[in-house]
Backbone atoms as SQL, in Angstrom:
CREATE TABLE atoms (id INTEGER PRIMARY KEY, chain TEXT, resi INTEGER, resn TEXT, atom TEXT, x REAL, y REAL, z REAL);
INSERT INTO atoms VALUES
  (1, 'A', 1, 'UNK', 'N', 148.345, 27.848, 210.484),
  (2, 'A', 1, 'UNK', 'CA', 148.014, 28.969, 209.634),
  (3, 'A', 1, 'UNK', 'C', 149.244, 29.502, 208.895),
  (4, 'A', 2, 'UNK', 'N', 150.403, 29.343, 209.483),
  (5, 'A', 2, 'UNK', 'CA', 151.614, 29.864, 208.848),
  (6, 'A', 2, 'UNK', 'C', 152.432, 28.773, 208.159),
  (7, 'A', 3, 'UNK', 'N', 151.778, 27.693, 207.782),
  (8, 'A', 3, 'UNK', 'CA', 152.491, 26.571, 207.163),
  (9, 'A', 3, 'UNK', 'C', 153.244, 26.991, 205.897),
  (10, 'A', 4, 'UNK', 'N', 152.690, 27.917, 205.145),
  (11, 'A', 4, 'UNK', 'CA', 153.353, 28.360, 203.919),
  (12, 'A', 4, 'UNK', 'C', 154.316, 29.523, 204.157),
  (13, 'A', 5, 'UNK', 'N', 154.381, 29.998, 205.383),
  (14, 'A', 5, 'UNK', 'CA', 155.280, 31.104, 205.741),
  (15, 'A', 5, 'UNK', 'C', 156.064, 30.735, 207.003),
  (16, 'A', 6, 'UNK', 'N', 156.814, 29.631, 206.983),
  (17, 'A', 6, 'UNK', 'CA', 157.463, 29.154, 208.209),
  (18, 'A', 6, 'UNK', 'C', 158.405, 30.169, 208.839),
  (19, 'A', 7, 'UNK', 'N', 158.984, 31.060, 208.031),
  (20, 'A', 7, 'UNK', 'CA', 159.872, 32.061, 208.614),
  (21, 'A', 7, 'UNK', 'C', 159.124, 33.016, 209.537),
  (22, 'A', 8, 'UNK', 'N', 157.814, 33.153, 209.364),
  (23, 'A', 8, 'UNK', 'CA', 157.004, 34.032, 210.205),
  (24, 'A', 8, 'UNK', 'C', 156.690, 33.396, 211.563),
  (25, 'A', 9, 'UNK', 'N', 157.146, 32.179, 211.792),
  (26, 'A', 9, 'UNK', 'CA', 156.911, 31.518, 213.072),
  (27, 'A', 9, 'UNK', 'C', 157.762, 32.095, 214.193),
  (28, 'A', 10, 'UNK', 'N', 158.714, 32.960, 213.833),
  (29, 'A', 10, 'UNK', 'CA', 159.530, 33.647, 214.844),
  (30, 'A', 10, 'UNK', 'C', 159.486, 35.144, 214.559),
  (31, 'A', 11, 'UNK', 'N', 159.738, 35.937, 215.580),
  (32, 'A', 11, 'UNK', 'CA', 159.806, 37.385, 215.385),
  (33, 'A', 11, 'UNK', 'C', 160.965, 37.730, 214.449),
  (34, 'A', 12, 'UNK', 'N', 162.100, 37.064, 214.659),
  (35, 'A', 12, 'UNK', 'CA', 163.271, 37.329, 213.821),
  (36, 'A', 12, 'UNK', 'C', 162.985, 37.015, 212.357),
  (37, 'A', 13, 'UNK', 'N', 162.307, 35.915, 212.127),
  (38, 'A', 13, 'UNK', 'CA', 161.974, 35.538, 210.761),
  (39, 'A', 13, 'UNK', 'C', 161.071, 36.561, 210.092),
  (40, 'A', 14, 'UNK', 'N', 160.071, 37.032, 210.809),
  (41, 'A', 14, 'UNK', 'CA', 159.151, 38.024, 210.250),
  (42, 'A', 14, 'UNK', 'C', 159.908, 39.303, 209.902),
  (43, 'A', 15, 'UNK', 'N', 160.720, 39.782, 210.825),
  (44, 'A', 15, 'UNK', 'CA', 161.456, 41.037, 210.605),
  (45, 'A', 15, 'UNK', 'C', 162.460, 40.876, 209.469),
  (46, 'A', 16, 'UNK', 'N', 163.223, 39.797, 209.472),
  (47, 'A', 16, 'UNK', 'CA', 164.241, 39.599, 208.437),
  (48, 'A', 16, 'UNK', 'C', 163.640, 39.460, 207.053),
  (49, 'A', 17, 'UNK', 'N', 162.590, 38.676, 206.921),
  (50, 'A', 17, 'UNK', 'CA', 161.968, 38.482, 205.615),
  (51, 'A', 17, 'UNK', 'C', 161.344, 39.790, 205.131),
  (52, 'A', 18, 'UNK', 'N', 160.668, 40.507, 206.011),
  (53, 'A', 18, 'UNK', 'CA', 160.037, 41.755, 205.600),
  (54, 'A', 18, 'UNK', 'C', 161.074, 42.801, 205.213),
  (55, 'A', 19, 'UNK', 'N', 162.198, 42.809, 205.909),
  (56, 'A', 19, 'UNK', 'CA', 163.250, 43.780, 205.595),
  (57, 'A', 19, 'UNK', 'C', 163.881, 43.496, 204.237),
  (58, 'A', 20, 'UNK', 'N', 164.016, 42.220, 203.894),
  (59, 'A', 20, 'UNK', 'CA', 164.616, 41.837, 202.611),
  (60, 'A', 20, 'UNK', 'C', 163.614, 41.873, 201.469),
  (61, 'A', 21, 'UNK', 'N', 162.365, 41.509, 201.760),
  (62, 'A', 21, 'UNK', 'CA', 161.335, 41.401, 200.717),
  (63, 'A', 21, 'UNK', 'C', 160.064, 42.127, 201.170),
  (64, 'A', 22, 'UNK', 'N', 160.066, 43.470, 201.167),
  (65, 'A', 22, 'UNK', 'CA', 158.902, 44.204, 201.675),
  (66, 'A', 22, 'UNK', 'C', 157.632, 43.964, 200.856),
  (67, 'A', 23, 'UNK', 'N', 157.771, 43.458, 199.643),
  (68, 'A', 23, 'UNK', 'CA', 156.588, 43.222, 198.819),
  (69, 'A', 23, 'UNK', 'C', 156.189, 41.753, 198.880),
  (70, 'A', 24, 'UNK', 'N', 155.986, 41.268, 200.073),
  (71, 'A', 24, 'UNK', 'CA', 155.581, 39.877, 200.291),
  (72, 'A', 24, 'UNK', 'C', 154.275, 39.590, 199.584),
  (73, 'A', 25, 'UNK', 'N', 154.080, 38.326, 199.260),
  (74, 'A', 25, 'UNK', 'CA', 152.825, 37.947, 198.607),
  (75, 'A', 25, 'UNK', 'C', 151.626, 38.091, 199.537),
  (76, 'A', 26, 'UNK', 'N', 151.877, 38.175, 200.818),
  (77, 'A', 26, 'UNK', 'CA', 150.794, 38.392, 201.777),
  (78, 'A', 26, 'UNK', 'C', 150.520, 39.886, 201.881),
  (79, 'A', 27, 'UNK', 'N', 149.291, 40.268, 201.656),
  (80, 'A', 27, 'UNK', 'CA', 148.938, 41.682, 201.676),
  (81, 'A', 27, 'UNK', 'C', 149.076, 42.265, 203.085),
  (82, 'A', 28, 'UNK', 'N', 149.159, 43.563, 203.129),
  (83, 'A', 28, 'UNK', 'CA', 149.230, 44.278, 204.404),
  (84, 'A', 28, 'UNK', 'C', 148.020, 43.938, 205.266),
  (85, 'A', 29, 'UNK', 'N', 146.882, 43.700, 204.648),
  (86, 'A', 29, 'UNK', 'CA', 145.643, 43.413, 205.363),
  (87, 'A', 29, 'UNK', 'C', 145.495, 41.958, 205.797),
  (88, 'A', 30, 'UNK', 'N', 146.422, 41.102, 205.421),
  (89, 'A', 30, 'UNK', 'CA', 146.316, 39.678, 205.724),
  (90, 'A', 30, 'UNK', 'C', 146.326, 39.423, 207.234),
  (91, 'A', 31, 'UNK', 'N', 145.406, 38.601, 207.684),
  (92, 'A', 31, 'UNK', 'CA', 145.339, 38.223, 209.099),
  (93, 'A', 31, 'UNK', 'C', 146.604, 37.481, 209.526),
  (94, 'A', 32, 'UNK', 'N', 147.298, 36.870, 208.575),
  (95, 'A', 32, 'UNK', 'CA', 148.531, 36.145, 208.903),
  (96, 'A', 32, 'UNK', 'C', 149.591, 37.070, 209.490),
  (97, 'A', 33, 'UNK', 'N', 149.553, 38.335, 209.130),
  (98, 'A', 33, 'UNK', 'CA', 150.509, 39.305, 209.692),
  (99, 'A', 33, 'UNK', 'C', 150.232, 39.562, 211.166),
  (100, 'A', 34, 'UNK', 'N', 149.059, 39.187, 211.629),
  (101, 'A', 34, 'UNK', 'CA', 148.665, 39.422, 213.013),
  (102, 'A', 34, 'UNK', 'C', 148.884, 38.215, 213.907),
  (103, 'A', 35, 'UNK', 'N', 149.374, 37.133, 213.350),
  (104, 'A', 35, 'UNK', 'CA', 149.724, 35.941, 214.134),
  (105, 'A', 35, 'UNK', 'C', 151.195, 36.071, 214.496),
  (106, 'A', 36, 'UNK', 'N', 151.494, 36.043, 215.787),
  (107, 'A', 36, 'UNK', 'CA', 152.870, 36.243, 216.232),
  (108, 'A', 36, 'UNK', 'C', 153.155, 35.378, 217.454),
  (109, 'A', 37, 'UNK', 'N', 154.416, 35.034, 217.646),
  (110, 'A', 37, 'UNK', 'CA', 154.772, 34.304, 218.865),
  (111, 'A', 37, 'UNK', 'C', 154.479, 35.163, 220.094),
  (112, 'A', 38, 'UNK', 'N', 154.095, 34.524, 221.157),
  (113, 'A', 38, 'UNK', 'CA', 153.912, 35.234, 222.421),
  (114, 'A', 38, 'UNK', 'C', 155.289, 35.682, 222.920),
  (115, 'A', 39, 'UNK', 'N', 155.338, 36.609, 223.868),
  (116, 'A', 39, 'UNK', 'CA', 156.636, 37.045, 224.383),
  (117, 'A', 39, 'UNK', 'C', 157.484, 35.897, 224.940),
  (118, 'A', 40, 'UNK', 'N', 156.839, 34.892, 225.499),
  (119, 'A', 40, 'UNK', 'CA', 157.572, 33.737, 226.039),
  (120, 'A', 40, 'UNK', 'C', 158.031, 32.797, 224.927),
  (121, 'A', 41, 'UNK', 'N', 157.505, 33.000, 223.734),
  (122, 'A', 41, 'UNK', 'CA', 157.793, 32.200, 222.550),
  (123, 'A', 41, 'UNK', 'C', 157.440, 30.730, 222.713),
  (124, 'A', 42, 'UNK', 'N', 156.405, 30.450, 223.501),
  (125, 'A', 42, 'UNK', 'CA', 155.966, 29.069, 223.680),
  (126, 'A', 42, 'UNK', 'C', 154.569, 28.832, 223.107),
  (127, 'A', 43, 'UNK', 'N', 154.020, 29.858, 222.459),
  (128, 'A', 43, 'UNK', 'CA', 152.697, 29.766, 221.839),
  (129, 'A', 43, 'UNK', 'C', 152.580, 30.920, 220.844),
  (130, 'A', 44, 'UNK', 'N', 151.394, 31.043, 220.246),
  (131, 'A', 44, 'UNK', 'CA', 151.136, 32.124, 219.291),
  (132, 'A', 44, 'UNK', 'C', 149.894, 32.872, 219.725),
  (133, 'A', 45, 'UNK', 'N', 149.824, 34.141, 219.318),
  (134, 'A', 45, 'UNK', 'CA', 148.671, 34.968, 219.644),
  (135, 'A', 45, 'UNK', 'C', 148.251, 35.748, 218.402),
  (136, 'A', 46, 'UNK', 'N', 147.001, 36.137, 218.401),
  (137, 'A', 46, 'UNK', 'CA', 146.498, 37.014, 217.355),
  (138, 'A', 46, 'UNK', 'C', 146.562, 38.435, 217.902),
  (139, 'A', 47, 'UNK', 'N', 147.256, 39.306, 217.192),
  (140, 'A', 47, 'UNK', 'CA', 147.379, 40.700, 217.596),
  (141, 'A', 47, 'UNK', 'C', 146.102, 41.430, 217.174),
  (142, 'A', 48, 'UNK', 'N', 145.026, 41.120, 217.871),
  (143, 'A', 48, 'UNK', 'CA', 143.689, 41.504, 217.421),
  (144, 'A', 48, 'UNK', 'C', 143.372, 42.989, 217.527),
  (145, 'A', 49, 'UNK', 'N', 144.165, 43.773, 218.238),
  (146, 'A', 49, 'UNK', 'CA', 143.906, 45.210, 218.269),
  (147, 'A', 49, 'UNK', 'C', 144.341, 45.896, 216.976),
  (148, 'A', 50, 'UNK', 'N', 145.218, 45.225, 216.229),
  (149, 'A', 50, 'UNK', 'CA', 145.642, 45.778, 214.940),
  (150, 'A', 50, 'UNK', 'C', 144.541, 45.458, 213.944),
  (151, 'A', 51, 'UNK', 'N', 143.737, 46.438, 213.623),
  (152, 'A', 51, 'UNK', 'CA', 142.615, 46.249, 212.704),
  (153, 'A', 51, 'UNK', 'C', 143.173, 45.953, 211.322),
  (154, 'A', 52, 'UNK', 'N', 142.618, 44.950, 210.671),
  (155, 'A', 52, 'UNK', 'CA', 143.208, 44.493, 209.423),
  (156, 'A', 52, 'UNK', 'C', 142.726, 45.224, 208.175),
  (157, 'A', 53, 'UNK', 'N', 141.811, 46.139, 208.286),
  (158, 'A', 53, 'UNK', 'CA', 141.350, 46.869, 207.114),
  (159, 'A', 53, 'UNK', 'C', 142.030, 48.238, 207.083),
  (160, 'A', 54, 'UNK', 'N', 142.628, 48.583, 205.960),
  (161, 'A', 54, 'UNK', 'CA', 143.396, 49.832, 205.846),
  (162, 'A', 54, 'UNK', 'C', 142.598, 51.070, 206.243),
  (163, 'A', 55, 'UNK', 'N', 141.337, 51.116, 205.877),
  (164, 'A', 55, 'UNK', 'CA', 140.529, 52.303, 206.173),
  (165, 'A', 55, 'UNK', 'C', 140.216, 52.445, 207.656),
  (166, 'A', 56, 'UNK', 'N', 140.415, 51.391, 208.430),
  (167, 'A', 56, 'UNK', 'CA', 140.101, 51.414, 209.861),
  (168, 'A', 56, 'UNK', 'C', 141.341, 51.313, 210.727),
  (169, 'A', 57, 'UNK', 'N', 142.507, 51.543, 210.155),
  (170, 'A', 57, 'UNK', 'CA', 143.760, 51.370, 210.894),
  (171, 'A', 57, 'UNK', 'C', 143.824, 52.206, 212.153),
  (172, 'A', 58, 'UNK', 'N', 144.436, 51.633, 213.151),
  (173, 'A', 58, 'UNK', 'CA', 144.769, 52.400, 214.346),
  (174, 'A', 58, 'UNK', 'C', 145.979, 53.250, 214.009),
  (175, 'A', 59, 'UNK', 'N', 146.003, 54.418, 214.544),
  (176, 'A', 59, 'UNK', 'CA', 147.190, 55.254, 214.450),
  (177, 'A', 59, 'UNK', 'C', 147.879, 55.210, 215.807),
  (178, 'A', 60, 'UNK', 'N', 149.096, 55.696, 215.859),
  (179, 'A', 60, 'UNK', 'CA', 149.885, 55.681, 217.090),
  (180, 'A', 60, 'UNK', 'C', 149.096, 56.260, 218.263),
  (181, 'A', 61, 'UNK', 'N', 148.419, 57.360, 218.042),
  (182, 'A', 61, 'UNK', 'CA', 147.689, 58.031, 219.119),
  (183, 'A', 61, 'UNK', 'C', 146.548, 57.156, 219.658),
  (184, 'A', 62, 'UNK', 'N', 145.915, 56.363, 218.809),
  (185, 'A', 62, 'UNK', 'CA', 144.851, 55.469, 219.275),
  (186, 'A', 62, 'UNK', 'C', 145.386, 54.500, 220.318),
  (187, 'A', 63, 'UNK', 'N', 146.544, 53.941, 220.061),
  (188, 'A', 63, 'UNK', 'CA', 147.156, 53.016, 221.013),
  (189, 'A', 63, 'UNK', 'C', 147.499, 53.739, 222.312),
  (190, 'A', 64, 'UNK', 'N', 148.073, 54.928, 222.191),
  (191, 'A', 64, 'UNK', 'CA', 148.463, 55.693, 223.378),
  (192, 'A', 64, 'UNK', 'C', 147.264, 56.017, 224.259),
  (193, 'A', 65, 'UNK', 'N', 146.166, 56.432, 223.650),
  (194, 'A', 65, 'UNK', 'CA', 144.963, 56.780, 224.404),
  (195, 'A', 65, 'UNK', 'C', 144.427, 55.552, 225.135),
  (196, 'A', 66, 'UNK', 'N', 144.347, 54.433, 224.447),
  (197, 'A', 66, 'UNK', 'CA', 143.830, 53.204, 225.058),
  (198, 'A', 66, 'UNK', 'C', 144.753, 52.733, 226.183),
  (199, 'A', 67, 'UNK', 'N', 146.053, 52.791, 225.963),
  (200, 'A', 67, 'UNK', 'CA', 147.010, 52.384, 226.997),
  (201, 'A', 67, 'UNK', 'C', 146.882, 53.286, 228.217),
  (202, 'A', 68, 'UNK', 'N', 146.801, 54.591, 228.001),
  (203, 'A', 68, 'UNK', 'CA', 146.649, 55.532, 229.122),
  (204, 'A', 68, 'UNK', 'C', 145.382, 55.238, 229.921),
  (205, 'A', 69, 'UNK', 'N', 144.288, 54.970, 229.227),
  (206, 'A', 69, 'UNK', 'CA', 143.021, 54.651, 229.895),
  (207, 'A', 69, 'UNK', 'C', 143.161, 53.394, 230.746),
  (208, 'A', 70, 'UNK', 'N', 143.733, 52.353, 230.167),
  (209, 'A', 70, 'UNK', 'CA', 143.898, 51.097, 230.903),
  (210, 'A', 70, 'UNK', 'C', 144.861, 51.257, 232.077),
  (211, 'A', 71, 'UNK', 'N', 145.895, 52.069, 231.917),
  (212, 'A', 71, 'UNK', 'CA', 146.834, 52.329, 233.022),
  (213, 'A', 71, 'UNK', 'C', 146.112, 53.000, 234.192),
  (214, 'A', 72, 'UNK', 'N', 145.245, 53.964, 233.898),
  (215, 'A', 72, 'UNK', 'CA', 144.490, 54.654, 234.950),
  (216, 'A', 72, 'UNK', 'C', 143.588, 53.675, 235.704),
  (217, 'A', 73, 'UNK', 'N', 142.884, 52.835, 234.968),
  (218, 'A', 73, 'UNK', 'CA', 141.986, 51.857, 235.597),
  (219, 'A', 73, 'UNK', 'C', 142.798, 50.856, 236.404),
  (220, 'A', 74, 'UNK', 'N', 143.894, 50.365, 235.817),
  (221, 'A', 74, 'UNK', 'CA', 144.751, 49.375, 236.484),
  (222, 'A', 74, 'UNK', 'C', 145.224, 49.872, 237.852),
  (223, 'A', 75, 'UNK', 'N', 145.547, 51.162, 237.921),
  (224, 'A', 75, 'UNK', 'CA', 146.048, 51.729, 239.163),
  (225, 'A', 75, 'UNK', 'C', 145.023, 51.787, 240.281),
  (226, 'A', 76, 'UNK', 'N', 143.774, 51.557, 239.977),
  (227, 'A', 76, 'UNK', 'CA', 142.707, 51.609, 240.979),
  (228, 'A', 76, 'UNK', 'C', 142.247, 50.229, 241.424),
  (229, 'A', 77, 'UNK', 'N', 142.926, 49.199, 240.958),
  (230, 'A', 77, 'UNK', 'CA', 142.488, 47.830, 241.223),
  (231, 'A', 77, 'UNK', 'C', 143.516, 47.069, 242.054),
  (232, 'A', 78, 'UNK', 'N', 143.042, 46.045, 242.735),
  (233, 'A', 78, 'UNK', 'CA', 143.961, 45.169, 243.452),
  (234, 'A', 78, 'UNK', 'C', 144.804, 44.405, 242.435),
  (235, 'A', 79, 'UNK', 'N', 145.951, 43.934, 242.885),
  (236, 'A', 79, 'UNK', 'CA', 146.935, 43.360, 241.972),
  (237, 'A', 79, 'UNK', 'C', 146.413, 42.183, 241.139),
  (238, 'A', 80, 'UNK', 'N', 145.687, 41.269, 241.762),
  (239, 'A', 80, 'UNK', 'CA', 145.242, 40.095, 240.991),
  (240, 'A', 80, 'UNK', 'C', 144.234, 40.475, 239.903),
  (241, 'A', 81, 'UNK', 'N', 143.504, 41.550, 240.074),
  (242, 'A', 81, 'UNK', 'CA', 142.578, 42.019, 239.026),
  (243, 'A', 81, 'UNK', 'C', 143.321, 42.904, 238.037),
  (244, 'A', 82, 'UNK', 'N', 144.247, 43.724, 238.507),
  (245, 'A', 82, 'UNK', 'CA', 144.968, 44.635, 237.617),
  (246, 'A', 82, 'UNK', 'C', 145.894, 43.890, 236.659),
  (247, 'A', 83, 'UNK', 'N', 146.226, 42.651, 236.963),
  (248, 'A', 83, 'UNK', 'CA', 147.089, 41.855, 236.087),
  (249, 'A', 83, 'UNK', 'C', 146.499, 41.743, 234.676),
  (250, 'A', 84, 'UNK', 'N', 145.192, 41.583, 234.581),
  (251, 'A', 84, 'UNK', 'CA', 144.521, 41.504, 233.273),
  (252, 'A', 84, 'UNK', 'C', 144.758, 42.793, 232.489),
  (253, 'A', 85, 'UNK', 'N', 144.669, 43.927, 233.155),
  (254, 'A', 85, 'UNK', 'CA', 144.893, 45.207, 232.483),
  (255, 'A', 85, 'UNK', 'C', 146.346, 45.330, 232.034),
  (256, 'A', 86, 'UNK', 'N', 147.259, 44.892, 232.877),
  (257, 'A', 86, 'UNK', 'CA', 148.682, 44.931, 232.524),
  (258, 'A', 86, 'UNK', 'C', 148.947, 44.101, 231.269),
  (259, 'A', 87, 'UNK', 'N', 148.390, 42.916, 231.210),
  (260, 'A', 87, 'UNK', 'CA', 148.591, 42.041, 230.050),
  (261, 'A', 87, 'UNK', 'C', 147.954, 42.634, 228.789),
  (262, 'A', 88, 'UNK', 'N', 146.804, 43.265, 228.932),
  (263, 'A', 88, 'UNK', 'CA', 146.148, 43.894, 227.785),
  (264, 'A', 88, 'UNK', 'C', 146.978, 45.068, 227.274),
  (265, 'A', 89, 'UNK', 'N', 147.556, 45.826, 228.180),
  (266, 'A', 89, 'UNK', 'CA', 148.437, 46.936, 227.792),
  (267, 'A', 89, 'UNK', 'C', 149.639, 46.406, 227.016),
  (268, 'A', 90, 'UNK', 'N', 150.218, 45.318, 227.487),
  (269, 'A', 90, 'UNK', 'CA', 151.366, 44.728, 226.791),
  (270, 'A', 90, 'UNK', 'C', 150.965, 44.224, 225.403),
  (271, 'A', 91, 'UNK', 'N', 149.772, 43.649, 225.288),
  (272, 'A', 91, 'UNK', 'CA', 149.282, 43.209, 223.984),
  (273, 'A', 91, 'UNK', 'C', 149.111, 44.404, 223.048),
  (274, 'A', 92, 'UNK', 'N', 148.552, 45.501, 223.544),
  (275, 'A', 92, 'UNK', 'CA', 148.417, 46.713, 222.730),
  (276, 'A', 92, 'UNK', 'C', 149.783, 47.184, 222.228),
  (277, 'A', 93, 'UNK', 'N', 150.781, 47.134, 223.073),
  (278, 'A', 93, 'UNK', 'CA', 152.123, 47.553, 222.668),
  (279, 'A', 93, 'UNK', 'C', 152.683, 46.647, 221.581),
  (280, 'A', 94, 'UNK', 'N', 152.444, 45.334, 221.711),
  (281, 'A', 94, 'UNK', 'CA', 152.924, 44.401, 220.680),
  (282, 'A', 94, 'UNK', 'C', 152.195, 44.626, 219.356),
  (283, 'A', 95, 'UNK', 'N', 150.891, 44.868, 219.432),
  (284, 'A', 95, 'UNK', 'CA', 150.115, 45.157, 218.217),
  (285, 'A', 95, 'UNK', 'C', 150.675, 46.398, 217.523),
  (286, 'A', 96, 'UNK', 'N', 150.894, 47.428, 218.299),
  (287, 'A', 96, 'UNK', 'CA', 151.413, 48.683, 217.755),
  (288, 'A', 96, 'UNK', 'C', 152.776, 48.478, 217.123),
  (289, 'A', 97, 'UNK', 'N', 153.632, 47.721, 217.792),
  (290, 'A', 97, 'UNK', 'CA', 154.989, 47.487, 217.280),
  (291, 'A', 97, 'UNK', 'C', 154.955, 46.746, 215.952),
  (292, 'A', 98, 'UNK', 'N', 154.189, 45.661, 215.876),
  (293, 'A', 98, 'UNK', 'CA', 154.131, 44.877, 214.626),
  (294, 'A', 98, 'UNK', 'C', 153.488, 45.701, 213.516),
  (295, 'A', 99, 'UNK', 'N', 152.417, 46.425, 213.831),
  (296, 'A', 99, 'UNK', 'CA', 151.755, 47.248, 212.825),
  (297, 'A', 99, 'UNK', 'C', 152.700, 48.337, 212.314),
  (298, 'A', 100, 'UNK', 'N', 153.386, 49.019, 213.215),
  (299, 'A', 100, 'UNK', 'CA', 154.300, 50.097, 212.823),
  (300, 'A', 100, 'UNK', 'C', 155.432, 49.574, 211.942),
  (301, 'A', 101, 'UNK', 'N', 155.993, 48.426, 212.319),
  (302, 'A', 101, 'UNK', 'CA', 157.074, 47.843, 211.518),
  (303, 'A', 101, 'UNK', 'C', 156.571, 47.473, 210.129),
  (304, 'A', 102, 'UNK', 'N', 155.438, 46.805, 210.051),
  (305, 'A', 102, 'UNK', 'CA', 154.896, 46.362, 208.763),
  (306, 'A', 102, 'UNK', 'C', 154.556, 47.559, 207.886),
  (307, 'A', 103, 'UNK', 'N', 153.987, 48.575, 208.486),
  (308, 'A', 103, 'UNK', 'CA', 153.644, 49.790, 207.740),
  (309, 'A', 103, 'UNK', 'C', 154.915, 50.474, 207.218),
  (310, 'A', 104, 'UNK', 'N', 155.959, 50.539, 208.055),
  (311, 'A', 104, 'UNK', 'CA', 157.221, 51.160, 207.656),
  (312, 'A', 104, 'UNK', 'C', 157.815, 50.434, 206.455),
  (313, 'A', 105, 'UNK', 'N', 157.844, 49.131, 206.508),
  (314, 'A', 105, 'UNK', 'CA', 158.424, 48.334, 205.423),
  (315, 'A', 105, 'UNK', 'C', 157.592, 48.499, 204.147),
  (316, 'A', 106, 'UNK', 'N', 156.275, 48.504, 204.313),
  (317, 'A', 106, 'UNK', 'CA', 155.388, 48.649, 203.144),
  (318, 'A', 106, 'UNK', 'C', 155.607, 49.986, 202.444),
  (319, 'A', 107, 'UNK', 'N', 155.924, 51.018, 203.212),
  (320, 'A', 107, 'UNK', 'CA', 156.071, 52.364, 202.649),
  (321, 'A', 107, 'UNK', 'C', 157.470, 52.665, 202.129),
  (322, 'A', 108, 'UNK', 'N', 158.373, 51.706, 202.227),
  (323, 'A', 108, 'UNK', 'CA', 159.750, 51.941, 201.745),
  (324, 'A', 108, 'UNK', 'C', 159.810, 51.880, 200.232);
């Protein structure tokens, strides 16, 4: 999917290119902005909590509320079940981080 944007295959590439060229040919709403390397950098994931339509954007508080809810539930579960909640919380944080960075660059 990122064949035409090879620099986006790494977190560093995405950040560096966006910082230098905030008016990328890929729109803010492009699903390609939601494809990112996993934290282990051995695969890619879709940051699917970041809604791609401007009118439906998550705001910072939306992420915080969802994370708080999942943290409460996670604390009531045995470790092997709570692991799923932990991973979902981490995904929410990554979605928020990429969305916030992209929004910041777009508004410069």
